[in-house]
C-alpha positions as CSV (number, residue, x, y, z in Angstrom):
1,X,24.9,9.4,195.0
2,X,22.7,7.6,197.4
3,X,23.9,7.6,200.7
4,X,23.4,5.0,203.8
5,X,20.4,5.7,205.6
6,X,20.6,2.5,207.8
7,X,21.8,4.9,211.3
8,X,19.4,6.2,213.4
9,X,19.3,9.5,214.8
10,X,17.1,11.3,217.6
11,X,13.5,12.0,216.3
12,X,12.7,15.4,215.7
13,X,9.4,16.6,216.8
14,X,9.1,19.9,214.8
15,X,6.4,20.6,212.8
16,X,8.2,23.8,211.6
17,X,8.8,23.4,207.7
18,X,11.5,21.0,206.2
19,X,14.9,22.5,206.6
20,X,17.2,19.6,205.5
21,X,18.1,18.8,201.7
22,X,15.2,17.6,199.6
23,X,17.2,14.9,197.6
24,X,16.1,11.4,195.8
25,X,16.0,9.8,199.4
26,X,13.8,12.6,200.9
27,X,11.4,12.5,197.8
28,X,11.5,8.8,197.6
29,X,10.4,8.5,201.3
30,X,7.7,11.2,200.6
31,X,6.1,9.3,197.6
32,X,6.6,5.7,199.0
33,X,4.5,6.8,201.8
34,X,1.7,9.1,199.6
35,X,1.6,6.7,196.6
36,X,1.6,2.8,196.1
37,X,4.7,3.1,194.2
38,X,6.7,5.5,192.5
39,X,8.7,5.4,189.6
40,X,12.3,6.7,189.2
41,X,11.2,9.3,187.1
42,X,8.7,10.8,189.7
43,X,11.5,10.7,192.0
44,X,13.6,12.9,190.0
45,X,10.8,15.1,188.9
46,X,10.1,15.8,192.7
47,X,13.6,16.5,193.3
48,X,13.2,18.8,190.5
49,X,10.2,20.5,191.2
50,X,11.0,20.8,195.2
51,X,9.1,19.7,198.1
52,X,6.2,22.5,198.4
53,X,5.6,22.0,194.4
54,X,5.5,18.1,194.9
55,X,3.0,18.0,197.4
56,X,0.9,20.5,196.2
57,X,0.7,18.1,193.0
58,X,0.0,15.0,195.2
59,X,-3.0,16.9,197.0
60,X,-4.8,16.5,193.2
61,X,-7.8,14.3,193.3
62,X,-8.2,13.2,189.5
63,X,-11.6,12.5,188.2
64,X,-12.1,9.0,187.4
65,X,-13.9,6.9,184.5
66,X,-16.4,4.5,186.3
67,X,-16.3,1.0,186.3
68,X,-17.2,-1.1,183.2
69,X,-19.3,-4.1,181.8
70,X,-16.6,-6.8,180.7
71,X,-18.5,-10.0,181.4
72,X,-21.9,-11.5,179.8
73,X,-23.7,-12.3,183.2
74,X,-23.9,-8.4,183.2
75,X,-27.4,-8.9,181.1
76,X,-28.5,-5.1,181.2
77,X,-25.4,-2.7,180.4
78,X,-23.8,-3.2,177.3
79,X,-20.0,-4.3,176.8
80,X,-17.7,-1.6,177.5
81,X,-20.3,0.8,178.9
82,X,-20.7,1.6,182.7
83,X,-23.6,-0.3,185.0
84,X,-23.3,2.2,187.7
85,X,-26.8,3.7,186.4
86,X,-28.4,0.7,184.9
87,X,-31.0,-1.1,186.6
88,X,-31.3,-4.7,187.5
89,X,-33.0,-7.5,185.1
90,X,-36.2,-8.7,185.9
91,X,-36.1,-12.5,187.4
92,X,-32.6,-13.7,188.5
93,X,-30.7,-10.4,189.6
94,X,-27.6,-12.5,190.8
95,X,-25.6,-13.1,188.1
96,X,-25.6,-9.4,187.4
97,X,-25.0,-8.5,190.6
98,X,-21.9,-11.1,190.4
99,X,-20.6,-9.5,187.4
100,X,-21.1,-6.1,188.7
101,X,-18.9,-7.3,191.8
102,X,-16.1,-8.6,189.4
103,X,-16.2,-4.8,187.6
104,X,-15.8,-2.8,190.5
105,X,-13.2,-5.1,192.1
106,X,-11.2,-4.5,189.1
107,X,-11.8,-1.0,188.8
108,X,-10.4,-0.4,192.1
109,X,-7.3,-2.2,191.3
110,X,-7.0,-0.3,187.9
111,X,-7.3,2.8,189.7
112,X,-4.2,2.1,192.1
113,X,-2.2,0.9,189.0
114,X,-2.9,4.5,187.5
115,X,-2.6,6.3,190.5
116,X,-0.1,9.2,189.0
117,X,1.6,11.7,191.1
118,X,-1.4,11.8,193.5
119,X,-2.4,10.7,197.1
120,X,-5.9,9.9,195.7
121,X,-5.7,6.2,196.1
122,X,-3.7,6.1,199.4
123,X,-6.5,8.4,201.0
124,X,-9.3,6.0,199.3
125,X,-7.8,3.0,201.1
126,X,-7.8,5.3,204.4
127,X,-11.3,6.2,204.5
128,X,-12.3,2.7,203.5
129,X,-10.4,1.4,206.2
130,X,-11.8,4.3,208.4
131,X,-15.6,3.4,207.4
132,X,-14.9,-0.3,206.9
133,X,-18.4,-0.9,205.1
134,X,-18.6,-3.8,203.2
135,X,-19.6,-3.9,199.8
136,X,-23.4,-3.8,199.4
137,X,-25.7,-6.4,197.5
138,X,-26.1,-4.0,195.3
139,X,-22.8,-2.9,193.5
140,X,-24.4,0.8,192.2
141,X,-24.7,1.6,195.9
142,X,-21.0,0.2,196.6
143,X,-19.9,2.3,193.8
144,X,-21.6,5.3,195.0
145,X,-20.2,4.4,198.7
146,X,-16.4,4.6,196.9
147,X,-17.3,8.0,194.5
148,X,-18.2,9.5,198.2
149,X,-15.2,8.7,199.5
150,X,-13.1,9.8,196.6
151,X,-15.0,13.0,196.5
152,X,-14.3,13.9,200.0
153,X,-10.7,12.4,200.1
154,X,-8.8,15.6,201.3
155,X,-11.8,17.8,201.9
156,X,-14.2,18.7,204.9
157,X,-14.2,15.7,207.3
158,X,-17.2,16.8,209.0
159,X,-19.3,16.8,205.8
160,X,-17.9,13.7,205.0
161,X,-19.3,12.4,208.3
162,X,-22.7,14.0,207.3
163,X,-22.9,12.3,203.9
164,X,-21.8,8.8,205.2
165,X,-24.6,8.7,207.7
166,X,-27.3,8.8,205.0
167,X,-25.2,6.8,202.5
168,X,-27.2,4.0,201.3
169,X,-24.2,1.4,201.5
170,X,-24.0,2.6,205.2
171,X,-27.2,2.4,205.8
172,X,-27.5,-1.4,205.3
173,X,-23.9,-2.0,206.3
174,X,-24.7,-0.7,210.0
175,X,-28.5,-1.2,210.1
176,X,-29.6,2.2,209.8
177,X,-32.5,1.1,207.6
178,X,-34.1,-0.9,210.5
179,X,-33.4,2.1,213.1
180,X,-37.0,3.2,213.8
181,X,-38.9,5.0,216.7
182,X,-40.6,1.9,217.8
183,X,-37.4,0.2,217.5
184,X,-34.0,1.9,217.8
185,X,-31.1,0.3,216.5
186,X,-27.8,1.7,218.0
187,X,-25.4,0.2,215.5
188,X,-24.2,3.2,213.5
189,X,-25.2,5.3,216.5
190,X,-22.4,3.4,218.2
191,X,-19.8,3.5,215.7
192,X,-20.5,7.1,214.8
193,X,-18.6,8.0,217.9
194,X,-16.4,5.0,219.1
195,X,-14.8,4.7,215.4
196,X,-15.7,7.6,213.2
197,X,-15.3,10.6,215.0
198,X,-14.6,11.3,218.7
199,X,-13.4,7.6,220.0
200,X,-14.2,5.8,222.7
201,X,-11.1,6.4,225.3
202,X,-10.4,4.4,228.6
203,X,-13.6,3.6,230.6
204,X,-14.0,5.7,233.4
205,X,-17.3,4.8,234.9
206,X,-20.3,2.9,234.4
207,X,-21.0,3.2,230.6
208,X,-18.9,6.1,230.5
209,X,-16.0,5.5,228.1
210,X,-14.0,9.2,228.5
211,X,-15.4,10.9,225.3
212,X,-19.1,9.7,225.6
213,X,-21.5,7.6,227.4
214,X,-23.9,4.7,226.9
215,X,-26.5,7.6,227.1
216,X,-25.1,9.4,223.9
217,X,-25.0,6.1,221.9
218,X,-29.0,5.4,223.0
219,X,-29.8,9.2,222.4
220,X,-28.0,9.1,219.0
221,X,-30.0,6.2,217.9
222,X,-33.2,7.9,218.0
223,X,-31.9,11.0,216.9
224,X,-30.8,8.9,213.5
225,X,-34.2,7.2,213.2
226,X,-36.0,7.4,210.1
227,X,-33.6,7.1,207.2
228,X,-34.8,4.3,204.5
229,X,-33.0,3.5,201.0
230,X,-35.0,3.2,198.0
231,X,-34.0,1.3,194.7
232,X,-31.8,-1.7,195.8
233,X,-31.4,-4.1,193.0
234,X,-34.3,-2.2,191.5
235,X,-35.7,-3.3,188.2
236,X,-36.8,0.4,187.4
237,X,-34.9,2.8,189.5
238,X,-31.3,3.6,188.2
239,X,-29.8,4.1,191.6
240,X,-30.2,3.6,195.0
241,X,-30.9,6.5,197.0
242,X,-31.6,7.4,200.8
243,X,-34.9,8.9,202.0
244,X,-36.6,10.2,205.2
245,X,-39.8,9.2,206.6
246,X,-40.7,11.1,209.4
247,X,-43.4,8.4,210.5
248,X,-40.4,6.4,211.7
249,X,-38.4,9.3,213.5
250,X,-38.3,10.0,217.0
251,X,-39.9,13.3,217.4
252,X,-38.9,13.4,221.4
253,X,-35.9,15.7,222.6
254,X,-32.8,13.7,223.2
255,X,-30.8,14.4,225.9
256,X,-26.8,14.0,225.4
257,X,-24.5,13.5,228.2
258,X,-21.8,15.8,229.8
259,X,-19.5,14.9,227.2
260,X,-21.4,17.2,224.9
261,X,-22.2,20.1,227.6
262,X,-25.6,17.8,228.4
263,X,-26.8,19.4,224.9
264,X,-30.6,18.7,223.9
265,X,-31.3,17.8,220.5
266,X,-34.5,18.5,219.6
267,X,-36.9,17.4,216.7
268,X,-35.7,18.8,213.6
269,X,-36.7,16.1,211.2
270,X,-34.3,15.0,208.3
271,X,-32.2,17.7,209.4
272,X,-31.6,16.5,213.4
273,X,-28.7,14.2,212.1
274,X,-26.8,16.9,210.8
275,X,-27.2,19.2,214.2
276,X,-26.0,15.9,216.3
277,X,-22.8,15.8,214.3
278,X,-22.4,19.8,214.7
279,X,-22.7,18.9,218.2
280,X,-20.1,16.2,218.2
281,X,-17.7,18.1,216.0
282,X,-17.6,20.8,218.8
283,X,-15.5,18.6,220.9
284,X,-11.5,18.7,220.5
285,X,-11.3,15.1,220.8
286,X,-12.5,14.6,217.6
287,X,-9.7,16.4,215.7
288,X,-7.2,14.7,217.9
289,X,-8.8,11.1,217.0
290,X,-8.7,11.5,213.2
291,X,-5.6,13.2,213.0
292,X,-4.0,10.0,214.9
293,X,-5.5,7.7,212.7
294,X,-3.8,9.9,209.7
295,X,-0.7,10.1,211.9
296,X,-0.5,6.1,212.1
297,X,-1.3,5.7,208.6
298,X,1.3,8.1,206.9
299,X,3.7,8.3,209.5
300,X,4.4,5.8,212.3
301,X,2.1,3.5,214.3
302,X,4.2,3.7,217.3
303,X,3.0,7.0,218.8
304,X,4.9,8.3,221.9
305,X,3.5,10.3,224.4
306,X,6.0,13.1,223.1
307,X,4.6,12.7,219.4
308,X,1.1,12.6,220.8
309,X,1.5,16.0,222.9
310,X,3.5,17.8,219.9
311,X,3.0,16.5,216.4
312,X,-0.8,15.1,216.8
313,X,-1.8,18.2,219.2
314,X,-0.6,20.4,216.1
315,X,-2.2,18.5,213.3
316,X,-5.4,18.7,215.3
317,X,-5.0,22.5,215.9
318,X,-4.3,22.8,211.8
319,X,-7.5,20.7,211.4
320,X,-9.9,23.0,213.6
321,X,-8.1,26.2,212.4
322,X,-9.3,25.0,208.8
323,X,-12.9,24.1,209.8
324,X,-12.0,20.1,209.4
325,X,-10.7,20.3,206.2
326,X,-7.9,17.3,205.8
327,X,-5.7,18.8,203.0
328,X,-4.2,21.6,204.9
329,X,-3.4,19.0,207.6
330,X,-1.7,16.6,205.3
331,X,0.4,19.4,203.7
332,X,1.8,20.7,207.0
333,X,2.5,17.0,207.8
334,X,4.5,16.1,204.4
335,X,6.6,19.3,204.9
336,X,7.6,19.2,208.4
337,X,10.9,18.3,209.9
338,X,9.1,15.4,211.5
339,X,8.0,13.8,208.8
340,X,11.6,13.5,207.2
341,X,13.3,12.3,210.4
342,X,15.4,9.2,209.9
343,X,13.8,7.1,212.5
344,X,10.4,7.4,210.4
345,X,11.5,6.0,207.3
346,X,10.8,1.9,207.0
347,X,8.9,2.3,210.4
348,X,5.7,0.8,208.8
349,X,5.1,-2.8,207.0
350,X,3.5,-2.9,203.5
351,X,-0.1,-3.6,203.5
352,X,-0.7,-6.5,200.8
353,X,-1.8,-4.1,198.6
354,X,1.2,-1.7,199.1
355,X,3.2,-4.8,198.3
356,X,1.6,-5.8,195.4
357,X,1.4,-2.5,193.6
358,X,5.0,-1.3,194.8
359,X,6.0,-4.3,192.3
360,X,3.7,-3.0,189.5
361,X,3.8,0.3,189.9
362,X,7.3,1.1,190.7
363,X,8.4,-0.9,187.5
364,X,5.5,1.1,185.2
365,X,4.0,-2.2,184.4
366,X,0.3,-2.4,183.7
367,X,-2.0,-4.4,181.6
368,X,-2.7,-2.6,177.8
369,X,-4.9,-5.5,176.4
370,X,-8.4,-5.8,175.6
371,X,-10.8,-4.7,178.6
372,X,-12.1,-8.1,179.3
373,X,-8.1,-9.3,179.8
374,X,-7.3,-6.1,181.6
375,X,-10.0,-6.3,183.9
376,X,-9.6,-10.0,184.7
377,X,-5.8,-8.9,185.3
378,X,-7.1,-6.6,187.6
379,X,-9.6,-9.0,189.0
380,X,-6.3,-11.6,189.7
381,X,-4.4,-8.5,191.6
382,X,-7.6,-8.2,193.7
383,X,-7.7,-11.7,194.8
384,X,-3.8,-11.8,195.5
385,X,-4.3,-8.9,198.2
386,X,-6.7,-11.1,199.5
387,X,-4.7,-14.0,200.0
388,X,-2.5,-12.1,201.9
389,X,-4.8,-10.6,204.0
390,X,-6.7,-7.3,202.7
391,X,-9.9,-7.6,200.7
392,X,-10.4,-4.0,199.7
393,X,-14.1,-3.9,199.6
394,X,-14.5,-6.2,202.4
395,X,-12.8,-5.2,205.6
396,X,-12.8,-8.2,208.5
397,X,-14.7,-6.3,210.8
398,X,-16.5,-2.8,211.6
399,X,-13.0,-1.3,212.9
400,X,-11.2,-2.3,209.7
401,X,-8.1,-4.4,209.2
402,X,-6.6,-4.9,212.7
403,X,-3.1,-4.1,211.3
404,X,-4.3,-0.5,211.3
405,X,-5.5,-0.3,215.0
406,X,-4.2,-3.5,217.2
407,X,-1.9,-2.4,219.6
408,X,0.9,-3.4,220.2
409,X,1.6,-4.8,216.6
410,X,0.0,-2.8,214.3
411,X,1.3,-3.1,210.6
412,X,3.9,-6.2,212.0
413,X,0.6,-8.2,211.7
414,X,0.5,-8.2,207.9
415,X,3.6,-10.4,208.1
416,X,2.9,-13.5,210.1
417,X,4.1,-16.9,209.4
418,X,1.6,-17.8,206.5
419,X,1.5,-14.3,204.7
420,X,5.3,-13.9,204.6
421,X,5.3,-17.1,202.6
422,X,2.5,-16.0,200.2
423,X,4.0,-12.8,199.7
424,X,7.2,-14.5,198.6
425,X,5.2,-16.9,196.5
426,X,3.4,-13.5,194.5
427,X,7.1,-11.9,194.3
428,X,8.3,-15.2,192.6
429,X,5.2,-15.0,190.0
430,X,5.7,-11.6,189.2
431,X,9.1,-11.7,188.8
432,X,10.9,-14.9,188.0
433,X,7.6,-17.0,186.6
434,X,5.3,-15.6,183.8
435,X,3.2,-13.2,186.0
436,X,-0.7,-13.1,185.7
437,X,-2.1,-15.0,182.8
438,X,-5.3,-14.0,181.1
439,X,-5.9,-15.2,177.3
440,X,-2.5,-16.0,176.8
441,X,-1.6,-12.5,177.9
442,X,0.9,-11.8,180.6
443,X,1.6,-9.1,183.1
444,X,4.6,-9.1,185.5
445,X,7.2,-6.6,187.2
446,X,8.2,-5.0,183.6
447,X,12.0,-5.5,184.3
448,X,13.2,-4.0,180.8
449,X,11.3,-1.0,181.1
450,X,12.6,-0.2,184.9
451,X,16.2,-0.7,183.4
452,X,15.4,1.9,181.0
453,X,14.8,4.2,183.6
454,X,18.4,4.2,185.5
455,X,21.0,6.7,184.9
456,X,23.4,4.6,184.2
457,X,22.3,1.1,183.5
458,X,25.8,-0.3,181.8
459,X,27.3,0.3,185.5
460,X,26.3,-2.3,187.6
461,X,27.2,-0.6,191.1
462,X,25.0,2.6,189.9
463,X,22.5,0.4,189.2
464,X,22.4,-1.6,192.2
465,X,22.1,1.8,193.9
466,X,19.0,3.1,192.2
467,X,17.4,-0.4,192.7
468,X,17.9,0.2,196.5
469,X,16.5,3.7,196.3
470,X,13.5,2.9,194.6
471,X,12.9,-0.5,197.1
472,X,14.5,0.4,200.0
473,X,13.5,3.2,202.6
474,X,16.7,3.2,204.4
475,X,19.2,2.4,201.9
476,X,21.1,-1.2,201.7
477,X,24.2,-2.4,203.4
478,X,27.4,-2.6,201.3
479,X,27.1,-6.1,202.1
480,X,23.4,-6.1,200.5
481,X,24.2,-4.3,197.5
482,X,27.2,-7.0,196.7
483,X,24.6,-9.6,197.3
484,X,22.5,-8.0,194.7
485,X,25.6,-7.0,192.5
486,X,26.6,-10.5,192.3
487,X,23.1,-11.8,191.4
488,X,23.1,-8.9,188.7
489,X,26.6,-9.7,187.1
490,X,26.2,-13.7,187.7
491,X,29.4,-13.5,189.9
492,X,31.5,-12.2,186.8
493,X,33.7,-9.2,186.8
494,X,31.6,-6.0,186.3
495,X,32.6,-5.2,182.8
496,X,30.9,-8.4,182.0
497,X,27.6,-6.9,182.7
498,X,28.4,-3.8,180.9
499,X,29.4,-5.8,177.5
500,X,26.0,-7.7,178.2
501,X,24.1,-4.7,178.3
502,X,25.5,-3.0,175.5
503,X,25.0,-5.7,173.2
504,X,21.3,-5.6,174.5
505,X,21.2,-1.9,173.6
506,X,22.3,-2.7,170.1
507,X,20.2,-5.4,169.4
508,X,16.9,-4.6,171.5
509,X,14.3,-6.5,169.5
510,X,16.5,-9.6,169.3
511,X,15.3,-12.1,172.4
512,X,18.4,-13.7,172.4
513,X,20.1,-10.5,173.7
514,X,17.1,-9.2,175.9
515,X,16.2,-12.5,177.6
516,X,19.4,-12.8,179.6
517,X,19.1,-9.0,180.2
518,X,15.9,-9.4,181.4
519,X,16.2,-12.5,183.4
520,X,19.4,-11.1,185.5
521,X,17.4,-7.9,186.3
522,X,14.1,-10.2,187.3
523,X,16.6,-12.0,189.6
524,X,17.7,-9.1,191.6
525,X,14.2,-8.1,191.5
526,X,13.2,-11.4,193.5
527,X,16.0,-11.3,195.7
528,X,14.8,-7.7,196.8
529,X,11.4,-8.6,197.2
530,X,12.4,-11.2,199.6
531,X,14.5,-8.8,201.8
532,X,13.0,-7.4,204.8
533,X,13.6,-3.7,203.9
534,X,11.3,-4.6,200.8
535,X,8.5,-5.2,203.3
536,X,8.6,-1.8,204.5
537,X,7.8,1.8,203.8
């Protein structure tokens, strides 16, 4: 029985293990926050397996196949083969690069559509927003950047920072390749402190931002000098690589500020950047900074002082105790009393990608056609997300998407007057309309597949209860349920739906019976996708 979750109760700040009942409602909340769209079966399995086992399963990062060639403009890699280690053709390389960009965009959406019971894709989007690097002019470097994010998704945050610092895609994105001893470039050195590790903090003096000083930015730039990239769009080198050139490195000692204990970083060549990052990570503010971002992403953007002092402080302590490995922090969070507090549910507005794939993934809808058709459908999904504000490989600025950091609105920025209308349009195309069309094939919410997962689909009351469990973080009011049931039954008595459903089951291969049922479920879904509750997680 699905209970009404609309009544607020005081927030629990306890990070102790969750002590309440782990029902379908709690399981749906957990999966809604850690995945892009859970099915009813995944929710039921979570209840059967229990909270601890479910969280453990979510912490698995699957190994993925790389993006494939599907466009003739590729010119080098064969159709159906990966291009990630292929050279570029001699002459005009742009058509090949365009083909690879389309391939990697489709691949990113394919990964989300096939996420399984895993937090992997949610974490990859978190890190993409955290580092906010745009796609490179060499898609092999772009792929390697995303592969780096996936490799470290739940791992050692300090090692991720070290690897990202000399990643070819990042070296180009923030001008690391032009950071040389005779002309230091401060772009990456500044973002390393302000956005990636310790955070700026309020300004407390001239060039002093609580956690670091301008002096540290200047010193950091010199520490990071000497790194270059080889092989971008090369016709002979299979993948871009970073390398260190001591001739371009500042050999002088670098003096850090009092925020870093007045440490002096001496010349250590290609290991010097690692020594500097080790010094940064000695500051407790680093753990607090990244745990605050994790909390905003997975729990609630509205961080009160009590939450900061209690919940995030505990998360930061756990992170430090585990040598900056992310997984134990999330495991503790997702199994805490605080995470399941009723006030947390529905507190975050879905991002565009969350909105689109909560339609596809929850109804188990995915393209099962040929490679070209599948990838073009995924590319369309990528464009859909861009239309409503979220180009996955192209954040709007170095800080990522404003909805993840801009106070006080945060995730409310996803649903301005323009975007909400476009959300409704996309929902219409994916339910009542034909959906995404490629080569006379169609992809939309799979209403009949969704129907088949309900426990008692012949009962309209039970059916609507389960629909609300899937799509509404706090359930639905009785009036909302009545509205949805009347759409399902066309305002006829409940037994009329039961008869129609049973006739469909007896004649599933006959469109005369299946189409009316399909249209009714699609009508219910379209109504749901326009309701405020659906826009939240």
